[in-house]
SELORO-219092 format. One record per residue (C-alpha): x, y, z. Coordinates in steps of 0.05 Angstrom, whole numbers, plus 5000, padded with zeros to 4 digits. Layout:
N
<segu xx="X" yy="Y" zz="Z"/>
...
***
This chain:
379
<segu xx="6108" yy="6232" zz="1698"/>
<segu xx="6039" yy="6204" zz="1702"/>
<segu xx="6004" yy="6147" zz="1668"/>
<segu xx="5970" yy="6147" zz="1605"/>
<segu xx="5901" yy="6146" zz="1637"/>
<segu xx="5863" yy="6087" zz="1597"/>
<segu xx="5833" yy="6048" zz="1650"/>
<segu xx="5780" yy="6073" zz="1697"/>
<segu xx="5801" yy="6043" zz="1769"/>
<segu xx="5771" yy="6014" zz="1831"/>
<segu xx="5800" yy="6049" zz="1889"/>
<segu xx="5831" yy="5984" zz="1919"/>
<segu xx="5907" yy="5967" zz="1919"/>
<segu xx="5921" yy="5890" zz="1924"/>
<segu xx="5988" yy="5879" zz="1960"/>
<segu xx="5979" yy="5804" zz="1971"/>
<segu xx="5940" yy="5742" zz="1944"/>
<segu xx="5926" yy="5668" zz="1966"/>
<segu xx="5887" yy="5616" zz="1924"/>
<segu xx="5818" yy="5658" zz="1920"/>
<segu xx="5833" yy="5717" zz="1961"/>
<segu xx="5868" yy="5787" zz="1947"/>
<segu xx="5891" yy="5832" zz="1999"/>
<segu xx="5892" yy="5909" zz="2003"/>
<segu xx="5939" yy="5946" zz="2033"/>
<segu xx="5899" yy="5954" zz="2091"/>
<segu xx="5892" yy="5882" zz="2109"/>
<segu xx="5822" yy="5872" zz="2082"/>
<segu xx="5811" yy="5809" zz="2046"/>
<segu xx="5766" yy="5802" zz="1983"/>
<segu xx="5739" yy="5735" zz="1958"/>
<segu xx="5759" yy="5738" zz="1883"/>
<segu xx="5705" yy="5709" zz="1831"/>
<segu xx="5734" yy="5750" zz="1777"/>
<segu xx="5812" yy="5722" zz="1772"/>
<segu xx="5835" yy="5789" zz="1742"/>
<segu xx="5795" yy="5773" zz="1673"/>
<segu xx="5800" yy="5702" zz="1682"/>
<segu xx="5871" yy="5694" zz="1677"/>
<segu xx="5880" yy="5659" zz="1755"/>
<segu xx="5864" yy="5588" zz="1739"/>
<segu xx="5892" yy="5546" zz="1797"/>
<segu xx="5891" yy="5602" zz="1857"/>
<segu xx="5945" yy="5659" zz="1869"/>
<segu xx="6008" yy="5647" zz="1892"/>
<segu xx="5992" yy="5569" zz="1884"/>
<segu xx="6059" yy="5531" zz="1921"/>
<segu xx="6075" yy="5498" zz="1863"/>
<segu xx="6071" yy="5546" zz="1821"/>
<segu xx="6116" yy="5594" zz="1865"/>
<segu xx="6161" yy="5534" zz="1875"/>
<segu xx="6175" yy="5524" zz="1801"/>
<segu xx="6176" yy="5591" zz="1775"/>
<segu xx="6225" yy="5615" zz="1838"/>
<segu xx="6276" yy="5560" zz="1818"/>
<segu xx="6271" yy="5564" zz="1743"/>
<segu xx="6286" yy="5637" zz="1753"/>
<segu xx="6348" yy="5612" zz="1797"/>
<segu xx="6370" yy="5584" zz="1738"/>
<segu xx="6357" yy="5617" zz="1671"/>
<segu xx="6298" yy="5659" zz="1659"/>
<segu xx="6296" yy="5677" zz="1588"/>
<segu xx="6336" yy="5667" zz="1528"/>
<segu xx="6313" yy="5680" zz="1450"/>
<segu xx="6285" yy="5620" zz="1407"/>
<segu xx="6348" yy="5623" zz="1373"/>
<segu xx="6372" yy="5571" zz="1418"/>
<segu xx="6341" yy="5502" zz="1440"/>
<segu xx="6292" yy="5500" zz="1505"/>
<segu xx="6272" yy="5436" zz="1523"/>
<segu xx="6215" yy="5468" zz="1567"/>
<segu xx="6175" yy="5478" zz="1501"/>
<segu xx="6177" yy="5405" zz="1480"/>
<segu xx="6154" yy="5390" zz="1553"/>
<segu xx="6099" yy="5437" zz="1549"/>
<segu xx="6072" yy="5410" zz="1482"/>
<segu xx="6076" yy="5338" zz="1511"/>
<segu xx="6038" yy="5355" zz="1578"/>
<segu xx="5986" yy="5402" zz="1537"/>
<segu xx="5973" yy="5338" zz="1490"/>
<segu xx="5966" yy="5294" zz="1538"/>
<segu xx="5915" yy="5336" zz="1580"/>
<segu xx="5875" yy="5372" zz="1520"/>
<segu xx="5872" yy="5311" zz="1478"/>
<segu xx="5898" yy="5346" zz="1417"/>
<segu xx="5944" yy="5292" zz="1393"/>
<segu xx="5955" yy="5316" zz="1318"/>
<segu xx="5963" yy="5394" zz="1333"/>
<segu xx="6030" yy="5434" zz="1337"/>
<segu xx="6044" yy="5489" zz="1383"/>
<segu xx="6070" yy="5556" zz="1381"/>
<segu xx="6081" yy="5606" zz="1432"/>
<segu xx="6074" yy="5674" zz="1444"/>
<segu xx="6053" yy="5721" zz="1501"/>
<segu xx="5981" yy="5736" zz="1502"/>
<segu xx="5912" yy="5730" zz="1478"/>
<segu xx="5918" yy="5781" zz="1426"/>
<segu xx="5984" yy="5755" zz="1404"/>
<segu xx="5950" yy="5687" zz="1393"/>
<segu xx="5896" yy="5712" zz="1352"/>
<segu xx="5936" yy="5755" zz="1311"/>
<segu xx="5984" yy="5690" zz="1292"/>
<segu xx="5928" yy="5651" zz="1283"/>
<segu xx="5894" yy="5703" zz="1225"/>
<segu xx="5962" yy="5711" zz="1196"/>
<segu xx="5976" yy="5643" zz="1196"/>
<segu xx="5904" yy="5630" zz="1159"/>
<segu xx="5916" yy="5688" zz="1106"/>
<segu xx="5990" yy="5650" zz="1092"/>
<segu xx="5955" yy="5581" zz="1090"/>
<segu xx="5895" yy="5604" zz="1043"/>
<segu xx="5930" yy="5663" zz="1008"/>
<segu xx="5864" yy="5703" zz="1018"/>
<segu xx="5854" yy="5758" zz="1059"/>
<segu xx="5789" yy="5775" zz="1089"/>
<segu xx="5764" yy="5747" zz="1158"/>
<segu xx="5691" yy="5730" zz="1186"/>
<segu xx="5679" yy="5748" zz="1252"/>
<segu xx="5610" yy="5752" zz="1294"/>
<segu xx="5579" yy="5801" zz="1329"/>
<segu xx="5594" yy="5821" zz="1405"/>
<segu xx="5657" yy="5787" zz="1391"/>
<segu xx="5722" yy="5807" zz="1431"/>
<segu xx="5796" yy="5769" zz="1401"/>
<segu xx="5839" yy="5831" zz="1427"/>
<segu xx="5878" yy="5902" zz="1405"/>
<segu xx="5920" yy="5883" zz="1360"/>
<segu xx="5919" yy="5899" zz="1290"/>
<segu xx="5874" yy="5842" zz="1258"/>
<segu xx="5855" yy="5815" zz="1330"/>
<segu xx="5819" yy="5890" zz="1338"/>
<segu xx="5792" yy="5888" zz="1269"/>
<segu xx="5755" yy="5818" zz="1282"/>
<segu xx="5728" yy="5848" zz="1353"/>
<segu xx="5657" yy="5883" zz="1349"/>
<segu xx="5674" yy="5945" zz="1383"/>
<segu xx="5679" yy="6005" zz="1345"/>
<segu xx="5710" yy="6047" zz="1405"/>
<segu xx="5774" yy="6011" zz="1402"/>
<segu xx="5790" yy="6002" zz="1326"/>
<segu xx="5835" yy="6054" zz="1300"/>
<segu xx="5829" yy="6076" zz="1228"/>
<segu xx="5894" yy="6039" zz="1209"/>
<segu xx="5863" yy="5976" zz="1242"/>
<segu xx="5792" yy="5982" zz="1202"/>
<segu xx="5839" yy="5974" zz="1131"/>
<segu xx="5830" yy="5906" zz="1152"/>
<segu xx="5779" yy="5865" zz="1105"/>
<segu xx="5735" yy="5847" zz="1163"/>
<segu xx="5653" yy="5819" zz="1157"/>
<segu xx="5610" yy="5810" zz="1218"/>
<segu xx="5560" yy="5767" zz="1216"/>
<segu xx="5505" yy="5744" zz="1272"/>
<segu xx="5529" yy="5689" zz="1319"/>
<segu xx="5492" yy="5624" zz="1292"/>
<segu xx="5473" yy="5657" zz="1231"/>
<segu xx="5490" yy="5599" zz="1180"/>
<segu xx="5451" yy="5626" zz="1113"/>
<segu xx="5502" yy="5690" zz="1124"/>
<segu xx="5568" yy="5654" zz="1132"/>
<segu xx="5544" yy="5611" zz="1074"/>
<segu xx="5540" yy="5668" zz="1034"/>
<segu xx="5600" yy="5707" zz="1050"/>
<segu xx="5645" yy="5638" zz="1052"/>
<segu xx="5618" yy="5627" zz="0983"/>
<segu xx="5651" yy="5695" zz="0954"/>
<segu xx="5718" yy="5652" zz="0958"/>
<segu xx="5764" yy="5705" zz="0992"/>
<segu xx="5747" yy="5686" zz="1069"/>
<segu xx="5817" yy="5664" zz="1104"/>
<segu xx="5785" yy="5655" zz="1173"/>
<segu xx="5726" yy="5642" zz="1210"/>
<segu xx="5743" yy="5665" zz="1286"/>
<segu xx="5695" yy="5658" zz="1339"/>
<segu xx="5697" yy="5646" zz="1410"/>
<segu xx="5659" yy="5592" zz="1429"/>
<segu xx="5628" yy="5619" zz="1487"/>
<segu xx="5637" yy="5698" zz="1480"/>
<segu xx="5672" yy="5732" zz="1541"/>
<segu xx="5665" yy="5802" zz="1542"/>
<segu xx="5606" yy="5800" zz="1492"/>
<segu xx="5564" yy="5771" zz="1538"/>
<segu xx="5572" yy="5689" zz="1548"/>
<segu xx="5527" yy="5675" zz="1481"/>
<segu xx="5544" yy="5601" zz="1451"/>
<segu xx="5513" yy="5571" zz="1396"/>
<segu xx="5497" yy="5498" zz="1377"/>
<segu xx="5532" yy="5448" zz="1365"/>
<segu xx="5502" yy="5438" zz="1296"/>
<segu xx="5528" yy="5516" zz="1284"/>
<segu xx="5604" yy="5491" zz="1301"/>
<segu xx="5597" yy="5434" zz="1261"/>
<segu xx="5572" yy="5475" zz="1202"/>
<segu xx="5626" yy="5526" zz="1208"/>
<segu xx="5668" yy="5471" zz="1209"/>
<segu xx="5643" yy="5436" zz="1136"/>
<segu xx="5635" yy="5509" zz="1106"/>
<segu xx="5713" yy="5520" zz="1117"/>
<segu xx="5726" yy="5456" zz="1082"/>
<segu xx="5678" yy="5471" zz="1027"/>
<segu xx="5702" yy="5542" zz="1017"/>
<segu xx="5772" yy="5539" zz="1032"/>
<segu xx="5775" yy="5575" zz="1095"/>
<segu xx="5805" yy="5558" zz="1168"/>
<segu xx="5762" yy="5557" zz="1225"/>
<segu xx="5808" yy="5593" zz="1287"/>
<segu xx="5768" yy="5577" zz="1351"/>
<segu xx="5782" yy="5629" zz="1402"/>
<segu xx="5798" yy="5588" zz="1471"/>
<segu xx="5832" yy="5661" zz="1501"/>
<segu xx="5784" yy="5659" zz="1556"/>
<segu xx="5753" yy="5593" zz="1558"/>
<segu xx="5810" yy="5543" zz="1549"/>
<segu xx="5847" yy="5512" zz="1601"/>
<segu xx="5796" yy="5476" zz="1640"/>
<segu xx="5754" yy="5542" zz="1657"/>
<segu xx="5680" yy="5506" zz="1623"/>
<segu xx="5698" yy="5440" zz="1654"/>
<segu xx="5723" yy="5415" zz="1587"/>
<segu xx="5798" yy="5424" zz="1569"/>
<segu xx="5770" yy="5465" zz="1514"/>
<segu xx="5699" yy="5498" zz="1505"/>
<segu xx="5698" yy="5470" zz="1435"/>
<segu xx="5706" yy="5397" zz="1457"/>
<segu xx="5632" yy="5396" zz="1478"/>
<segu xx="5614" yy="5404" zz="1399"/>
<segu xx="5661" yy="5343" zz="1371"/>
<segu xx="5685" yy="5386" zz="1324"/>
<segu xx="5771" yy="5396" zz="1300"/>
<segu xx="5782" yy="5470" zz="1294"/>
<segu xx="5842" yy="5487" zz="1247"/>
<segu xx="5871" yy="5534" zz="1293"/>
<segu xx="5863" yy="5541" zz="1373"/>
<segu xx="5882" yy="5603" zz="1410"/>
<segu xx="5896" yy="5607" zz="1485"/>
<segu xx="5924" yy="5651" zz="1531"/>
<segu xx="5894" yy="5678" zz="1599"/>
<segu xx="5888" yy="5621" zz="1645"/>
<segu xx="5949" yy="5584" zz="1616"/>
<segu xx="5999" yy="5616" zz="1661"/>
<segu xx="5966" yy="5635" zz="1722"/>
<segu xx="5980" yy="5712" zz="1715"/>
<segu xx="6047" yy="5698" zz="1675"/>
<segu xx="6047" yy="5724" zz="1608"/>
<segu xx="6032" yy="5666" zz="1565"/>
<segu xx="5987" yy="5649" zz="1501"/>
<segu xx="5997" yy="5607" zz="1448"/>
<segu xx="5959" yy="5573" zz="1385"/>
<segu xx="5952" yy="5499" zz="1366"/>
<segu xx="5950" yy="5487" zz="1292"/>
<segu xx="5929" yy="5436" zz="1246"/>
<segu xx="5979" yy="5387" zz="1213"/>
<segu xx="5955" yy="5410" zz="1143"/>
<segu xx="5983" yy="5474" zz="1162"/>
<segu xx="6057" yy="5476" zz="1143"/>
<segu xx="6107" yy="5507" zz="1178"/>
<segu xx="6168" yy="5540" zz="1147"/>
<segu xx="6231" yy="5588" zz="1176"/>
<segu xx="6212" yy="5655" zz="1194"/>
<segu xx="6138" yy="5646" zz="1177"/>
<segu xx="6116" yy="5661" zz="1243"/>
<segu xx="6164" yy="5692" zz="1299"/>
<segu xx="6168" yy="5722" zz="1380"/>
<segu xx="6223" yy="5750" zz="1419"/>
<segu xx="6195" yy="5730" zz="1485"/>
<segu xx="6148" yy="5680" zz="1471"/>
<segu xx="6162" yy="5607" zz="1494"/>
<segu xx="6215" yy="5632" zz="1548"/>
<segu xx="6235" yy="5582" zz="1603"/>
<segu xx="6190" yy="5629" zz="1654"/>
<segu xx="6130" yy="5626" zz="1610"/>
<segu xx="6136" yy="5556" zz="1597"/>
<segu xx="6154" yy="5540" zz="1666"/>
<segu xx="6086" yy="5580" zz="1692"/>
<segu xx="6043" yy="5544" zz="1636"/>
<segu xx="6069" yy="5472" zz="1660"/>
<segu xx="6058" yy="5481" zz="1734"/>
<segu xx="5984" yy="5498" zz="1718"/>
<segu xx="5980" yy="5437" zz="1672"/>
<segu xx="6011" yy="5397" zz="1732"/>
<segu xx="5960" yy="5434" zz="1778"/>
<segu xx="5902" yy="5415" zz="1735"/>
<segu xx="5919" yy="5344" zz="1743"/>
<segu xx="5940" yy="5334" zz="1808"/>
<segu xx="5882" yy="5369" zz="1836"/>
<segu xx="5831" yy="5341" zz="1791"/>
<segu xx="5810" yy="5413" zz="1778"/>
<segu xx="5766" yy="5390" zz="1720"/>
<segu xx="5727" yy="5349" zz="1762"/>
<segu xx="5725" yy="5409" zz="1815"/>
<segu xx="5699" yy="5464" zz="1760"/>
<segu xx="5633" yy="5407" zz="1742"/>
<segu xx="5622" yy="5402" zz="1816"/>
<segu xx="5625" yy="5469" zz="1839"/>
<segu xx="5588" yy="5501" zz="1776"/>
<segu xx="5531" yy="5450" zz="1788"/>
<segu xx="5529" yy="5481" zz="1859"/>
<segu xx="5530" yy="5546" zz="1831"/>
<segu xx="5478" yy="5542" zz="1782"/>
<segu xx="5428" yy="5507" zz="1834"/>
<segu xx="5438" yy="5563" zz="1884"/>
<segu xx="5426" yy="5622" zz="1837"/>
<segu xx="5372" yy="5591" zz="1807"/>
<segu xx="5335" yy="5611" zz="1871"/>
<segu xx="5343" yy="5679" zz="1868"/>
<segu xx="5286" yy="5708" zz="1833"/>
<segu xx="5310" yy="5770" zz="1809"/>
<segu xx="5361" yy="5729" zz="1766"/>
<segu xx="5330" yy="5729" zz="1688"/>
<segu xx="5383" yy="5687" zz="1660"/>
<segu xx="5451" yy="5642" zz="1675"/>
<segu xx="5489" yy="5639" zz="1617"/>
<segu xx="5559" yy="5604" zz="1601"/>
<segu xx="5592" yy="5539" zz="1630"/>
<segu xx="5635" yy="5513" zz="1681"/>
<segu xx="5665" yy="5573" zz="1720"/>
<segu xx="5659" yy="5610" zz="1657"/>
<segu xx="5585" yy="5643" zz="1682"/>
<segu xx="5547" yy="5704" zz="1673"/>
<segu xx="5485" yy="5724" zz="1717"/>
<segu xx="5430" yy="5763" zz="1684"/>
<segu xx="5387" yy="5814" zz="1708"/>
<segu xx="5338" yy="5866" zz="1682"/>
<segu xx="5374" yy="5916" zz="1705"/>
<segu xx="5446" yy="5946" zz="1699"/>
<segu xx="5493" yy="5911" zz="1747"/>
<segu xx="5543" yy="5967" zz="1756"/>
<segu xx="5517" yy="5992" zz="1819"/>
<segu xx="5502" yy="5921" zz="1846"/>
<segu xx="5578" yy="5907" zz="1832"/>
<segu xx="5609" yy="5963" zz="1860"/>
<segu xx="5565" yy="5936" zz="1927"/>
<segu xx="5594" yy="5871" zz="1921"/>
<segu xx="5667" yy="5901" zz="1917"/>
<segu xx="5663" yy="5956" zz="1972"/>
<segu xx="5612" yy="5933" zz="2020"/>
<segu xx="5617" yy="5851" zz="2015"/>
<segu xx="5691" yy="5849" zz="1990"/>
<segu xx="5680" yy="5814" zz="1924"/>
<segu xx="5703" yy="5818" zz="1863"/>
<segu xx="5660" yy="5803" zz="1798"/>
<segu xx="5665" yy="5821" zz="1727"/>
<segu xx="5618" yy="5862" zz="1675"/>
<segu xx="5607" yy="5848" zz="1598"/>
<segu xx="5584" yy="5891" zz="1539"/>
<segu xx="5516" yy="5865" zz="1563"/>
<segu xx="5501" yy="5924" zz="1622"/>
<segu xx="5449" yy="5876" zz="1656"/>
<segu xx="5498" yy="5815" zz="1663"/>
<segu xx="5552" yy="5799" zz="1719"/>
<segu xx="5606" yy="5761" zz="1701"/>
<segu xx="5632" yy="5702" zz="1748"/>
<segu xx="5706" yy="5677" zz="1732"/>
<segu xx="5739" yy="5644" zz="1791"/>
<segu xx="5800" yy="5606" zz="1800"/>
<segu xx="5784" yy="5534" zz="1786"/>
<segu xx="5800" yy="5515" zz="1858"/>
<segu xx="5742" yy="5555" zz="1886"/>
<segu xx="5700" yy="5518" zz="1935"/>
<segu xx="5625" yy="5504" zz="1953"/>
<segu xx="5637" yy="5552" zz="2011"/>
<segu xx="5664" yy="5606" zz="1969"/>
<segu xx="5590" yy="5603" zz="1929"/>
<segu xx="5554" yy="5607" zz="1996"/>
<segu xx="5593" yy="5672" zz="2017"/>
<segu xx="5578" yy="5703" zz="1946"/>
<segu xx="5505" yy="5680" zz="1945"/>
<segu xx="5483" yy="5707" zz="2015"/>
<segu xx="5523" yy="5769" zz="1996"/>
<segu xx="5476" yy="5774" zz="1934"/>
<segu xx="5423" yy="5766" zz="1963"/>
<segu xx="5436" yy="5820" zz="2012"/>
<segu xx="5455" yy="5873" zz="1954"/>
<segu xx="5393" yy="5861" zz="1912"/>
<segu xx="5351" yy="5874" zz="1977"/>
<segu xx="5388" yy="5946" zz="1974"/>
<segu xx="5380" yy="5951" zz="1907"/>
<segu xx="5301" yy="5947" zz="1920"/>
<segu xx="5304" yy="6003" zz="1972"/>
***
């Protein structure tokens, strides 16, 4: 049986990984500045992570949500402490797409409305409503297109007001920093206006923190820089350091009832242990401070490279924009310099999403390789 061929693959086969490095079957070492789409938050094979998951697996790895699982409450408590989202309640699932799907569904239940407002260049997942709210027609099947979604320009307050004033919008969903779309972020004034308009017209504000959450920007959540309080916060990716786990934080004005949401695997013992390991490591190793320090160093270094036209994003969620497509540059970095980086919907943008444990010396390795690779682009 062959695999369903939906992924364009680089001819690299990782067999081992440690912190910011990945090793292939030939023993070649790669500096991982992409973390598998921003998933690796505390470094590959972190000893705390490995130990806690191993211990948990030796006891119980899974049972359904029909029984007590104290690890879920422990995770909720720890998450409250580190994120300062004290008034929210937690629902656990398995991925970012599921988190956004549940967020949208919950907003529709709460408001009794059916339309979603999303923004151009958004990416929220590949499930039914989440993919309909994603600005990429190629991945929206006809069955998904039945969802009522209106896309507006990111930051366009006038259009947002006009749409919400019609009274049929259950939710406005946005990444605070767009990931796949190209690292754009709106102004604090815009996010505050979204909050006001949602309150005025009876819609919910969903902050998609799937990629930006769990410390990637230097704040625990990216929205916190703007002093807002979303109604629902979705999270995944770095939450489990590679273990499939996601969730939503839900404002107390949204009331729970039995059967309103549900999941088979979400919040299982291993998933909770993985997320708790991540939170413990972020706290003990002061990784939010490390994000800010290394980010500042990185930005200062790349500002000295004339070919870079723009630096986008925050923390360790960064994009380097050139005036040419970066596809060949990215291949050069992978195959000749053994460095993983990422791409985006913007063909000229190189994405940098390393583990939060990355150090300045790793930045130096990347900068030297980038300068050499850019010299080849001129030839």
